[in-house]
C-alpha atoms as a printed R data frame, in Angstrom:
    type eleno elety resid chain resno       x       y       z
1   ATOM     1    CA   MET     A     1  -8.219  10.468 -25.291
2   ATOM     2    CA   PRO     A     2  -7.953  10.002 -21.506
3   ATOM     3    CA   THR     A     3  -5.009  11.401 -19.569
4   ATOM     4    CA   ALA     A     4  -2.058   9.009 -19.873
5   ATOM     5    CA   ILE     A     5  -0.910   7.250 -16.701
6   ATOM     6    CA   ALA     A     6   2.696   6.069 -16.635
7   ATOM     7    CA   VAL     A     7   4.859   3.975 -14.282
8   ATOM     8    CA   THR     A     8   8.515   3.014 -14.023
9   ATOM     9    CA   SER     A     9   8.139  -0.770 -14.213
10  ATOM    10    CA   ALA     A    10   5.637  -3.163 -15.752
11  ATOM    11    CA   ASP     A    11   4.941  -4.912 -12.438
12  ATOM    12    CA   LEU     A    12   3.268  -1.722 -11.171
13  ATOM    13    CA   VAL     A    13   0.491  -2.209 -13.731
14  ATOM    14    CA   LEU     A    14  -2.175  -4.407 -12.122
15  ATOM    15    CA   PRO     A    15  -4.835  -6.068 -14.282
16  ATOM    16    CA   PRO     A    16  -7.823  -3.768 -14.952
17  ATOM    17    CA   THR     A    17 -10.951  -4.220 -12.871
18  ATOM    18    CA   ASP     A    18 -13.223  -3.629 -15.877
19  ATOM    19    CA   HIS     A    19 -13.122  -3.264 -19.663
20  ATOM    20    CA   GLN     A    20 -12.984   0.553 -19.506
21  ATOM    21    CA   THR     A    21  -9.846   0.874 -17.395
22  ATOM    22    CA   PRO     A    22  -6.873   1.714 -19.649
23  ATOM    23    CA   THR     A    23  -3.418   0.327 -19.118
24  ATOM    24    CA   ALA     A    24  -0.380   2.398 -18.111
25  ATOM    25    CA   ALA     A    25   2.724   3.252 -20.095
26  ATOM    26    CA   VAL     A    26   6.100   2.081 -18.804
27  ATOM    27    CA   LEU     A    27   8.926   4.635 -18.638
28  ATOM    28    CA   ALA     A    28  12.056   2.529 -18.994
29  ATOM    29    CA   SER     A    29  15.240   2.981 -16.964
30  ATOM    30    CA   PRO     A    30  18.321   4.638 -18.510
31  ATOM    31    CA   ASP     A    31  20.062   1.291 -19.006
32  ATOM    32    CA   ALA     A    32  17.071  -0.056 -20.945
33  ATOM    33    CA   GLN     A    33  16.344   2.912 -23.223
34  ATOM    34    CA   PRO     A    34  18.444   5.738 -24.701
35  ATOM    35    CA   LEU     A    35  17.554   9.294 -23.727
36  ATOM    36    CA   ASP     A    36  16.508  10.276 -27.260
37  ATOM    37    CA   ALA     A    37  14.019   7.397 -27.400
38  ATOM    38    CA   ALA     A    38  12.626   8.269 -23.970
39  ATOM    39    CA   ILE     A    39  12.090  11.884 -25.027
40  ATOM    40    CA   ALA     A    40  10.422  10.811 -28.269
41  ATOM    41    CA   ASP     A    41   8.098   8.385 -26.469
42  ATOM    42    CA   MET     A    42   7.057  11.030 -23.943
43  ATOM    43    CA   GLN     A    43   6.456  13.569 -26.722
44  ATOM    44    CA   VAL     A    44   4.166  11.101 -28.494
45  ATOM    45    CA   MET     A    45   2.209  10.486 -25.294
46  ATOM    46    CA   VAL     A    46   1.764  14.204 -24.640
47  ATOM    47    CA   GLU     A    47   0.608  14.821 -28.218
48  ATOM    48    CA   ARG     A    48  -1.785  11.877 -28.130
49  ATOM    49    CA   HIS     A    49  -3.244  12.243 -24.635
50  ATOM    50    CA   GLY     A    50  -2.697  15.911 -23.816
51  ATOM    51    CA   TYR     A    51  -1.287  15.169 -20.360
52  ATOM    52    CA   VAL     A    52   0.886  12.470 -18.771
53  ATOM    53    CA   ILE     A    53   0.859  11.540 -15.064
54  ATOM    54    CA   ALA     A    54   3.892   9.449 -14.090
55  ATOM    55    CA   LEU     A    55   3.913   7.742 -10.702
56  ATOM    56    CA   TYR     A    56   6.956   6.141  -9.118
57  ATOM    57    CA   PRO     A    57   7.997   4.859  -5.674
58  ATOM    58    CA   SER     A    58  10.419   6.863  -3.535
59  ATOM    59    CA   SER     A    59  12.705   3.810  -3.644
60  ATOM    60    CA   LEU     A    60  13.274   4.249  -7.393
61  ATOM    61    CA   PRO     A    61  17.025   4.252  -8.188
62  ATOM    62    CA   ALA     A    62  18.410   7.782  -8.537
63  ATOM    63    CA   PRO     A    63  19.479   7.427 -12.218
64  ATOM    64    CA   HIS     A    64  15.945   6.423 -13.193
65  ATOM    65    CA   GLU     A    65  14.423   9.338 -11.272
66  ATOM    66    CA   ARG     A    66  16.879  11.753 -12.894
67  ATOM    67    CA   ARG     A    67  15.882  10.398 -16.289
68  ATOM    68    CA   LEU     A    68  12.232  11.287 -15.616
69  ATOM    69    CA   HIS     A    69  13.110  14.860 -14.695
70  ATOM    70    CA   THR     A    70  15.516  15.181 -17.619
71  ATOM    71    CA   VAL     A    71  12.862  14.130 -20.116
72  ATOM    72    CA   ARG     A    72  10.373  16.619 -18.720
73  ATOM    73    CA   SER     A    73  12.978  19.399 -18.692
74  ATOM    74    CA   VAL     A    74  14.055  18.772 -22.278
75  ATOM    75    CA   LEU     A    75  10.440  18.865 -23.451
76  ATOM    76    CA   GLU     A    76   9.871  22.027 -21.370
77  ATOM    77    CA   SER     A    77   6.385  20.683 -20.821
78  ATOM    78    CA   ASP     A    78   3.918  21.661 -18.128
79  ATOM    79    CA   ARG     A    79   1.776  18.731 -19.224
80  ATOM    80    CA   VAL     A    80   3.885  16.041 -17.527
81  ATOM    81    CA   ALA     A    81   3.322  15.345 -13.824
82  ATOM    82    CA   LEU     A    82   5.950  13.392 -11.852
83  ATOM    83    CA   LEU     A    83   4.477  12.008  -8.631
84  ATOM    84    CA   LYS     A    84   6.948  10.499  -6.156
85  ATOM    85    CA   LEU     A    85   5.136   8.200  -3.720
86  ATOM    86    CA   ASP     A    86   6.130   6.949  -0.274
87  ATOM    87    CA   LEU     A    87   3.834   3.935  -0.605
88  ATOM    88    CA   PRO     A    88   5.311   0.425  -0.797
89  ATOM    89    CA   PRO     A    89   5.501  -0.973  -4.359
90  ATOM    90    CA   LEU     A    90   2.210  -2.894  -4.192
91  ATOM    91    CA   GLY     A    91   0.493   0.169  -2.739
92  ATOM    92    CA   VAL     A    92   1.878   2.205  -5.648
93  ATOM    93    CA   ALA     A    93   0.440  -0.348  -8.089
94  ATOM    94    CA   VAL     A    94  -2.975  -0.087  -6.417
95  ATOM    95    CA   LEU     A    95  -2.948   3.717  -6.572
96  ATOM    96    CA   VAL     A    96  -1.838   3.614 -10.193
97  ATOM    97    CA   ARG     A    97  -4.823   1.443 -11.077
98  ATOM    98    CA   GLN     A    98  -7.193   3.822  -9.286
99  ATOM    99    CA   LEU     A    99  -5.843   6.760 -11.286
100 ATOM   100    CA   ARG     A   100  -6.188   4.686 -14.446
101 ATOM   101    CA   GLN     A   101  -9.863   4.226 -13.520
102 ATOM   102    CA   LEU     A   102 -10.328   7.950 -12.883
103 ATOM   103    CA   SER     A   103  -8.536   8.940 -16.099
104 ATOM   104    CA   VAL     A   104 -11.576   7.962 -18.178
105 ATOM   105    CA   CYS     A   105 -13.971   9.960 -15.989
106 ATOM   106    CA   ASP     A   106 -14.884  13.614 -16.553
107 ATOM   107    CA   PHE     A   107 -12.044  14.935 -14.390
108 ATOM   108    CA   SER     A   108  -9.306  17.197 -15.686
109 ATOM   109    CA   ALA     A   109  -5.728  15.944 -15.681
110 ATOM   110    CA   GLY     A   110  -4.913  18.289 -12.799
111 ATOM   111    CA   VAL     A   111  -7.664  16.840 -10.646
112 ATOM   112    CA   VAL     A   112  -6.587  13.268 -11.429
113 ATOM   113    CA   ALA     A   113  -2.964  14.066 -10.559
114 ATOM   114    CA   SER     A   114  -3.768  15.794  -7.281
115 ATOM   115    CA   ALA     A   115  -6.212  13.007  -6.386
116 ATOM   116    CA   ALA     A   116  -3.209  10.735  -5.822
117 ATOM   117    CA   ARG     A   117  -2.531  12.352  -2.441
118 ATOM   118    CA   LEU     A   118  -6.184  12.047  -1.441
119 ATOM   119    CA   LEU     A   119  -6.611   8.420  -2.453
120 ATOM   120    CA   SER     A   120  -3.353   7.306  -0.849
121 ATOM   121    CA   HIS     A   121  -4.939   7.939   2.563
122 ATOM   122    CA   TYR     A   122  -7.459   5.188   1.795
123 ATOM   123    CA   ILE     A   123  -4.879   2.543   0.881
124 ATOM   124    CA   TYR     A   124  -3.830   0.218   3.712
125 ATOM   125    CA   ALA     A   125  -0.460  -1.077   2.546
126 ATOM   126    CA   GLY     A   126   1.714  -3.464   4.510
127 ATOM   127    CA   ALA     A   127   3.478  -6.795   4.617
128 ATOM   128    CA   LEU     A   128   4.081  -9.925   6.635
129 ATOM   129    CA   LEU     A   129   7.837 -10.174   7.258
130 ATOM   130    CA   SER     A   130  10.150 -12.817   8.682
131 ATOM   131    CA   THR     A   131  12.539 -10.136   9.952
132 ATOM   132    CA   VAL     A   132  12.600  -6.373  10.497
133 ATOM   133    CA   THR     A   133  16.348  -5.981  10.987
134 ATOM   134    CA   ARG     A   134  16.712  -4.232   7.606
135 ATOM   135    CA   LEU     A   135  13.377  -2.450   7.583
136 ATOM   136    CA   ASP     A   136  14.199   1.263   7.505
137 ATOM   137    CA   ARG     A   137  11.055   2.747   5.926
138 ATOM   138    CA   VAL     A   138   8.778   2.053   8.898
139 ATOM   139    CA   PRO     A   139   9.641   2.943  12.534
140 ATOM   140    CA   VAL     A   140  10.815  -0.215  14.290
141 ATOM   141    CA   GLY     A   141  11.622  -0.519  18.009
142 ATOM   142    CA   LEU     A   142  14.740  -2.173  19.431
143 ATOM   143    CA   LYS     A   143  12.655  -4.986  20.946
144 ATOM   144    CA   SER     A   144  11.289  -5.861  17.524
145 ATOM   145    CA   HIS     A   145  14.813  -5.946  16.137
146 ATOM   146    CA   ALA     A   146  15.824  -8.333  18.900
147 ATOM   147    CA   LYS     A   147  12.812 -10.570  18.288
148 ATOM   148    CA   SER     A   148  13.838 -10.839  14.650
149 ATOM   149    CA   TRP     A   149  16.668 -13.088  15.758
150 ATOM   150    CA   VAL     A   150  14.225 -15.593  17.291
151 ATOM   151    CA   PRO     A   151  13.718 -18.449  14.801
152 ATOM   152    CA   GLY     A   152  10.217 -18.525  13.339
153 ATOM   153    CA   SER     A   153   9.293 -14.962  14.285
154 ATOM   154    CA   GLN     A   154   6.942 -13.156  11.926
155 ATOM   155    CA   PHE     A   155   5.851  -9.538  11.921
156 ATOM   156    CA   GLY     A   156   2.838  -7.760  10.551
157 ATOM   157    CA   VAL     A   157   3.805  -4.293   9.342
158 ATOM   158    CA   LEU     A   158   1.562  -1.494   8.155
159 ATOM   159    CA   ALA     A   159   3.330   1.273   6.236
160 ATOM   160    CA   ASN     A   160   0.301   3.321   5.154
161 ATOM   161    CA   PRO     A   161  -1.824   5.226   6.121
162 ATOM   162    CA   ALA     A   162  -0.173   5.086   9.568
163 ATOM   163    CA   PRO     A   163   2.875   2.979  10.502
164 ATOM   164    CA   GLN     A   164   2.313   0.044  12.821
165 ATOM   165    CA   LEU     A   165   4.203  -3.121  13.683
166 ATOM   166    CA   ILE     A   166   3.023  -6.222  15.543
167 ATOM   167    CA   LYS     A   167   4.496  -9.628  16.292
168 ATOM   168    CA   VAL     A   168   2.278 -12.316  14.789
169 ATOM   169    CA   GLY     A   169   0.883 -14.785  17.307
170 ATOM   170    CA   THR     A   170   0.574 -12.389  20.260
171 ATOM   171    CA   GLY     A   171  -3.116 -11.646  19.746
172 ATOM   172    CA   GLU     A   172  -2.424  -8.198  18.315
173 ATOM   173    CA   GLN     A   173  -3.859  -7.146  14.982
174 ATOM   174    CA   LEU     A   174  -3.006  -4.376  12.555
175 ATOM   175    CA   ALA     A   175  -5.438  -1.454  12.496
176 ATOM   176    CA   GLY     A   176  -7.580  -1.879   9.405
177 ATOM   177    CA   PRO     A   177  -9.930   0.268   7.336
178 ATOM   178    CA   GLU     A   178 -13.396   1.152   8.603
179 ATOM   179    CA   PHE     A   179 -14.886   0.938   5.121
180 ATOM   180    CA   GLY     A   180 -15.417  -1.787   2.559
181 ATOM   181    CA   THR     A   181 -12.249  -2.823   0.748
182 ATOM   182    CA   ARG     A   182 -10.764  -5.456  -1.503
183 ATOM   183    CA   LEU     A   183  -7.346  -6.867  -0.698
184 ATOM   184    CA   VAL     A   184  -4.556  -7.709  -3.124
185 ATOM   185    CA   LEU     A   185  -1.561  -9.727  -1.965
186 ATOM   186    CA   ALA     A   186   1.777 -10.668  -3.483
187 ATOM   187    CA   ARG     A   187   3.739 -13.592  -2.103
188 ATOM   188    CA   GLY     A   188   7.490 -13.506  -1.743
189 ATOM   189    CA   GLN     A   189   9.661 -16.241  -0.255
190 ATOM   190    CA   LEU     A   190   7.639 -16.542   2.955
191 ATOM   191    CA   ALA     A   191   5.201 -19.451   3.199
192 ATOM   192    CA   SER     A   192   2.336 -18.232   5.380
193 ATOM   193    CA   ASP     A   193  -1.460 -17.929   5.237
194 ATOM   194    CA   TRP     A   194  -1.632 -15.258   7.941
195 ATOM   195    CA   VAL     A   195  -2.796 -12.565   5.534
196 ATOM   196    CA   THR     A   196  -5.689 -14.627   4.148
197 ATOM   197    CA   GLU     A   197  -6.639 -16.509   7.325
198 ATOM   198    CA   SER     A   198  -6.171 -13.815   9.980
199 ATOM   199    CA   LEU     A   199  -5.749 -10.318   8.548
200 ATOM   200    CA   ALA     A   200  -8.383 -10.464   5.795
201 ATOM   201    CA   PRO     A   201 -11.195 -11.690   8.112
202 ATOM   202    CA   ALA     A   202 -10.224  -9.140  10.782
203 ATOM   203    CA   TRP     A   203 -10.380  -6.359   8.206
204 ATOM   204    CA   ARG     A   204 -13.613  -7.763   6.712
205 ATOM   205    CA   VAL     A   205 -12.350  -7.402   3.176
206 ATOM   206    CA   GLN     A   206 -14.798  -8.172   0.387
207 ATOM   207    CA   ASP     A   207 -12.372 -10.231  -1.672
208 ATOM   208    CA   VAL     A   208  -8.732 -11.317  -1.816
209 ATOM   209    CA   VAL     A   209  -6.799 -11.382  -5.102
210 ATOM   210    CA   ASP     A   210  -3.261 -12.658  -5.678
211 ATOM   211    CA   CYS     A   211  -0.756 -10.930  -7.952
212 ATOM   212    CA   PRO     A   212   2.982 -11.243  -8.666
213 ATOM   213    CA   LEU     A   213   5.345  -9.593  -6.209
214 ATOM   214    CA   PRO     A   214   6.777  -6.321  -7.598
215 ATOM   215    CA   ALA     A   215  10.510  -6.544  -8.219
216 ATOM   216    CA   GLY     A   216  11.178  -3.592  -5.910
217 ATOM   217    CA   SER     A   217   9.336  -5.033  -2.909
218 ATOM   218    CA   PRO     A   218  12.184  -7.029  -1.279
219 ATOM   219    CA   ALA     A   219  14.444  -3.970  -1.244
220 ATOM   220    CA   TRP     A   220  11.628  -1.738   0.061
221 ATOM   221    CA   TRP     A   221  10.786  -4.117   2.931
222 ATOM   222    CA   GLY     A   222  14.361  -5.221   3.642
223 ATOM   223    CA   THR     A   223  13.778  -8.920   2.990
224 ATOM   224    CA   ALA     A   224  12.603 -11.292   0.274
225 ATOM   225    CA   LYS     A   225  10.836 -13.426   2.888
226 ATOM   226    CA   LEU     A   226   7.564 -11.557   2.862
227 ATOM   227    CA   VAL     A   227   3.931 -11.441   1.807
228 ATOM   228    CA   GLU     A   228   2.977  -7.934   0.694
229 ATOM   229    CA   PHE     A   229  -0.639  -6.751   0.814
230 ATOM   230    CA   ALA     A   230  -2.778  -3.699   0.177
231 ATOM   231    CA   ALA     A   231  -6.450  -3.053   0.946
232 ATOM   232    CA   PHE     A   232  -8.193  -0.472  -1.198
233 ATOM   233    CA   LEU     A   233 -11.497   0.995  -2.393
234 ATOM   234    CA   PRO     A   234 -12.394  -1.098  -5.456
235 ATOM   235    CA   ASP     A   235 -15.559   0.629  -6.669
236 ATOM   236    CA   ILE     A   236 -15.045   3.342  -9.273
237 ATOM   237    CA   SER     A   237 -18.298   5.024  -8.242
238 ATOM   238    CA   VAL     A   238 -16.961   5.444  -4.697
239 ATOM   239    CA   LEU     A   239 -13.641   6.775  -5.984
240 ATOM   240    CA   TYR     A   240 -15.475   9.186  -8.257
241 ATOM   241    CA   GLN     A   241 -17.683  10.523  -5.452
242 ATOM   242    CA   LEU     A   242 -14.695  10.852  -3.146
243 ATOM   243    CA   VAL     A   243 -12.760  12.979  -5.634
244 ATOM   244    CA   ALA     A   244 -15.799  14.933  -6.834
245 ATOM   245    CA   SER     A   245 -16.719  15.902  -3.262
246 ATOM   246    CA   VAL     A   246 -13.507  17.895  -2.783
247 ATOM   247    CA   ARG     A   247 -13.527  21.555  -3.733
248 ATOM   248    CA   ARG     A   248 -11.607  22.327  -6.907
249 ATOM   249    CA   GLU     A   249  -9.056  25.116  -7.005
250 ATOM   250    CA   ILE     A   250  -6.824  26.680  -9.642
251 ATOM   251    CA   CYS     A   251  -3.050  26.515  -9.229
252 ATOM   252    CA   SER     A   252  -1.742  30.079  -8.971
253 ATOM   253    CA   TRP     A   253   1.536  29.022 -10.581
254 ATOM   254    CA   CYS     A   254   0.637  26.917 -13.637
255 ATOM   255    CA   GLY     A   255  -3.131  27.423 -13.862
256 ATOM   256    CA   THR     A   256  -3.990  23.712 -13.587
257 ATOM   257    CA   ASP     A   257  -7.113  22.489 -11.795
258 ATOM   258    CA   LEU     A   258  -6.419  20.771  -8.493
259 ATOM   259    CA   ILE     A   259  -7.969  19.373  -5.352
260 ATOM   260    CA   GLY     A   260  -6.294  19.475  -1.970
261 ATOM   261    CA   ASP     A   261  -3.434  21.779  -1.046
262 ATOM   262    CA   ARG     A   262  -0.842  21.061  -3.745
263 ATOM   263    CA   CYS     A   263  -0.752  21.020  -7.542
264 ATOM   264    CA   GLY     A   264  -0.107  17.598  -9.017
265 ATOM   265    CA   PHE     A   265   1.770  19.008 -12.018
266 ATOM   266    CA   CYS     A   266   4.064  21.739 -10.712
267 ATOM   267    CA   ALA     A   267   3.908  20.766  -6.996
268 ATOM   268    CA   ALA     A   268   3.200  24.374  -6.009
269 ATOM   269    CA   PRO     A   269   1.223  24.668  -2.752
270 ATOM   270    CA   LEU     A   270  -2.244  26.157  -2.870
271 ATOM   271    CA   VAL     A   271  -2.089  29.860  -2.095
272 ATOM   272    CA   PRO     A   272  -4.737  30.997   0.430
273 ATOM   273    CA   PRO     A   273  -7.205  33.532  -1.050
274 ATOM   274    CA   GLU     A   274  -6.000  36.370   1.174
275 ATOM   275    CA   HIS     A   275  -2.444  35.923  -0.147
276 ATOM   276    CA   SER     A   276  -3.379  35.405  -3.797
277 ATOM   277    CA   GLN     A   277  -5.343  38.663  -3.854
278 ATOM   278    CA   GLY     A   278  -2.378  40.655  -2.565
279 ATOM   279    CA   THR     A   279  -2.538  43.619  -0.285
280 ATOM   280    CA   ALA     A   280  -4.276  46.889  -1.028
């Protein structure tokens, strides 16, 4: 069985891109599921899949996040990874689908978990907003706040991989990827074709696909009047080569395989060879 991928809400599970991509399990909030049931469900997943990788946005309500850590603590399991992501909700959904794709490849669970940090650098996640007065997750200047009060103003905001904000209609454009991508967009209460008619051609995306707006997006962006978007690498062969090209290490704390500088399961940083060998 492939490594299980889990999320904290069903709207973070995008449709699969092929018949091999598995779905993701949903870890319900405390008000939707008793603790005993949550523990039992996680135990079943661990027994069936061997490992579970749970991804959730940093905007997740504190009680729900505590539930995740409580379940893992009660099980005393080193086979459950909890990955807290700073990506916007739609960006999280895109990354979740990429890990679902990788979970059926010949990578260990540790490599799949630590690949989340690598792949997030290749996701261009942003939104078109009608106001930035309540946007606190992306640096916003005072001038932009003032312009938010001008009727009809719209702003293009990039949250990842590097923050950027522009006022739509000034000739500026958000910095896009320099590689082939597909773009997924989710429409909120803002009626605009800027993403499809201006941004997508400027970024030379291969395709544009609509999906429902995640429930957590308005709170993340500070307004319900938005169009959220994310450009990403769609080809599993490219994702596979990207992950496979990175040197694999062994976590000195829990013994899990990893790529990069941090273990996806225990979050321990990679210890440089000169430190792991000790002193004579």
